[in-house]
C-alpha positions in Angstrom: 0.0 0.0 0.0 2.9 2.4 0.7 4.1 2.0 -2.9 0.8 3.3 -4.2 1.0 6.4 -2.0 4.6 6.9 -3.0 3.7 6.6 -6.7 0.8 9.0 -6.2 3.0 11.5 -4.5 5.7 11.3 -7.2 3.0 11.7 -10.0 1.6 14.8 -8.3 5.0 16.3 -7.9 5.9 15.6 -11.6 2.5 17.1 -12.7 3.1 20.3 -10.6 6.7 20.6 -11.9 5.4 20.3 -15.5 3.0 23.1 -14.9 5.7 25.2 -13.4 7.9 24.6 -16.5 5.1 25.6 -18.9 4.5 28.8 -16.9 8.2 29.6 -16.8 8.5 29.0 -20.6 5.5 31.2 -21.3 6.9 34.1 -19.3 10.3 33.7 -20.9 8.8 33.8 -24.4 6.7 36.8 -23.5 9.6 38.7 -22.1 12.0 37.8 -24.9 13.2 40.9 -26.8 11.7 41.2 -30.3 14.2 40.9 -33.1 14.3 44.0 -35.2 14.2 43.9 -38.9 17.4 45.1 -40.6 17.4 48.6 -41.9 16.4 48.9 -45.5 19.0 50.7 -47.6 17.7 51.5 -51.1 20.3 51.0 -53.8 18.6 51.4 -57.2 17.2 54.6 -58.6 13.6 54.9 -59.8 14.8 54.6 -63.4 16.8 51.5 -62.6 13.8 49.8 -61.0 11.6 50.8 -64.0 14.2 49.6 -66.5 15.3 46.5 -64.7 12.1 45.2 -63.0 8.9 47.0 -63.8 9.2 47.5 -67.5 10.5 44.1 -68.6 7.9 42.3 -66.4 5.1 44.5 -67.5 6.0 43.6 -71.1 5.7 39.9 -70.2 2.2 40.6 -68.9 1.2 42.7 -71.9 2.6 40.2 -74.4 1.2 37.1 -72.8 -2.2 37.2 -74.4 -3.3 38.7 -77.7 -4.2 38.2 -81.4 -1.9 38.8 -84.4 -3.6 39.3 -87.7 -1.3 39.3 -90.8 -1.0 37.9 -94.3 -0.5 34.4 -92.8 -3.8 34.6 -91.0 -4.9 34.9 -87.4 -2.6 33.8 -84.6 -3.9 33.6 -81.0 -1.2 34.2 -78.3 -1.6 32.7 -74.9 0.4 30.7 -72.4 0.3 27.1 -73.4 1.5 25.2 -70.3 2.0 25.6 -66.6 5.5 27.0 -67.0 4.3 29.8 -69.3 1.4 30.6 -66.9 3.8 30.7 -64.0 6.0 33.1 -66.0 3.1 35.4 -66.4 2.2 35.2 -62.7 5.9 35.8 -61.7 6.0 38.8 -64.0 2.8 40.2 -62.3 4.5 39.6 -58.9 7.6 41.4 -60.0 5.4 44.4 -61.1 3.6 44.4 -57.7 6.9 44.1 -55.7 8.5 46.9 -57.8 5.7 49.1 -56.5 6.9 48.4 -53.0 10.5 49.4 -54.1 9.2 52.6 -55.6 7.7 53.6 -52.2 10.6 53.0 -49.9 13.3 55.4 -48.9 13.5 58.7 -50.8 12.2 57.2 -54.1 8.7 58.5 -53.7 8.7 61.6 -55.8 5.8 63.0 -53.7 3.4 61.8 -51.1 0.3 62.4 -53.2 -0.2 61.3 -56.7 3.1 59.2 -56.8 1.9 57.1 -53.9 -1.7 56.9 -55.3 -0.5 55.8 -58.8 2.0 53.3 -57.4 -0.6 51.7 -55.2 -3.0 51.6 -58.2 -0.3 49.8 -60.2 0.1 47.3 -57.4 -3.7 46.7 -57.1 -4.0 46.2 -60.8 -1.0 43.9 -60.8 -2.8 41.8 -58.1 -5.7 41.4 -60.6 -3.4 40.2 -63.3 -1.8 37.8 -60.8 -5.1 36.3 -59.9 -6.0 35.9 -63.6 -2.7 34.2 -64.4 -3.0 31.9 -61.4 -6.5 31.0 -62.7 -4.9 30.4 -66.1 -7.7 32.6 -67.6 -6.5 34.2 -70.8 -9.5 36.5 -71.1 -9.0 37.8 -67.6 -5.3 38.4 -68.2 -6.3 40.5 -71.3 -9.0 42.3 -69.3 -6.7 43.1 -66.3 -3.6 43.8 -68.4 -5.3 46.8 -70.0 -6.0 48.7 -66.8 -2.5 47.9 -65.6 -1.1 49.5 -68.8 -3.4 52.5 -68.3 -2.0 53.0 -64.8 1.5 53.0 -66.1 0.7 55.4 -69.0 -1.0 57.8 -66.6 2.0 57.8 -64.3 4.4 58.3 -67.1 2.4 61.2 -68.4 2.6 63.0 -65.1 6.1 61.8 -64.1 8.1 61.8 -67.3 10.5 59.0 -67.9 14.0 59.8 -67.0 
């Protein structure tokens, strides 16, 4: 009978110790200092971002779907396999992310229209991304037009440099 009491006492002690460890771990995790993100140091200029990231990837989006009519007849252009669709989606992602780059540091040319137009480009890029992920050629065509309009409006106000 003493063994049963002894086992019961040991079990209770282990249970209480386990609860103590859980509480101690929770307090330690709560009191742990947060790790700060490294400072962002912009390197590229707006023109370099446009020429190296935004422009080439926007061209991939714009040229992904279309119709060519010439002496040889009518040719429909569209991604034909998963890899080509992924390429269009990745191009849309690059356009969206380039918008983030255009807003950090001292790249924003102003805090009004520049920011508004950049965010519009990013939103319209999101629409293209969804269309590409859905592998919907009609939706890519429909969403690529507004993306192009956003780019044209911005370039009309902020001349290419």
